[in-house]
Legacy VTK file of the C-alpha trace (Angstrom):
# vtk DataFile Version 3.0
C-alpha trace
ASCII
DATASET POLYDATA
POINTS 90 float
39.483 141.433 150.989
42.638 142.491 149.129
43.361 141.265 145.371
46.340 139.126 144.890
48.797 139.246 141.594
47.845 135.669 140.163
50.136 134.316 138.142
53.045 131.502 137.337
55.952 131.205 138.677
59.118 133.127 136.728
59.845 130.123 133.766
62.479 127.946 134.140
61.081 124.912 132.697
61.344 123.785 128.366
58.946 125.470 126.227
57.490 124.480 123.326
56.545 126.755 120.363
51.959 126.877 119.819
50.732 128.403 117.126
46.935 129.189 117.351
44.441 131.048 115.584
42.112 133.276 117.598
39.021 135.457 116.912
40.524 139.046 116.316
38.786 140.787 118.864
39.603 138.026 121.333
43.255 138.821 120.384
42.831 141.839 121.107
41.459 141.398 124.637
44.359 138.915 125.124
47.330 141.410 124.290
45.764 144.499 126.494
45.293 142.068 129.177
48.898 141.203 128.477
50.215 144.934 127.996
48.791 145.921 131.517
50.268 142.519 133.473
53.761 143.312 131.761
53.262 139.922 130.061
53.996 138.551 126.497
51.014 136.616 124.901
52.640 133.709 125.539
53.348 134.027 129.138
49.366 135.351 129.754
48.069 132.226 128.125
50.055 130.154 129.961
48.670 132.329 133.390
45.202 132.038 132.010
45.540 128.198 131.314
47.322 127.690 134.997
44.335 129.783 136.340
41.523 127.966 134.503
42.700 124.815 136.212
43.184 126.027 139.826
39.604 127.401 139.518
38.653 124.180 138.264
40.502 121.973 140.809
39.298 124.164 143.692
35.386 123.909 142.083
35.891 120.258 141.915
36.809 119.768 145.797
33.997 121.922 146.688
36.706 124.901 148.063
35.978 128.752 148.099
37.106 130.171 144.878
39.042 132.937 146.540
42.260 134.834 145.209
44.407 133.667 148.028
42.991 130.184 147.271
43.448 130.428 143.383
47.355 131.713 143.810
48.493 128.751 146.315
46.438 126.204 143.640
48.516 127.588 141.012
51.434 127.250 143.120
50.598 123.849 144.073
50.270 123.063 139.952
53.204 124.548 139.434
55.234 122.289 141.995
53.099 119.119 140.219
54.942 119.937 136.778
57.930 120.306 138.220
57.940 116.910 140.032
56.487 115.326 137.016
59.378 116.642 135.095
62.207 115.736 137.522
60.850 112.136 137.959
60.878 111.688 134.281
64.323 112.848 134.018
65.070 110.273 136.355
LINES 1 91
90 0 1 2 3 4 5 6 7 8 9 10 11 12 13 14 15 16 17 18 19 20 21 22 23 24 25 26 27 28 29 30 31 32 33 34 35 36 37 38 39 40 41 42 43 44 45 46 47 48 49 50 51 52 53 54 55 56 57 58 59 60 61 62 63 64 65 66 67 68 69 70 71 72 73 74 75 76 77 78 79 80 81 82 83 84 85 86 87 88 89
């Protein structure tokens, strides 16, 4: 098994500012993860939310939770977000 890079696709959607409070040590973990991945903390939070949602959907569907399956599900979720945004503009 190979490990693939899992992440959200490049941003071209509108963003909202979010202020949140984190435990200092958890914030440190987030910061280190973001640094290792070459992301901002905000982009890393987005990636973790997409990763979690993908895992939840795969689990609910009874599918294997592999990195390839997670990445494919993240892309599917992202496509759903774009489709919803486009339908809301119509």
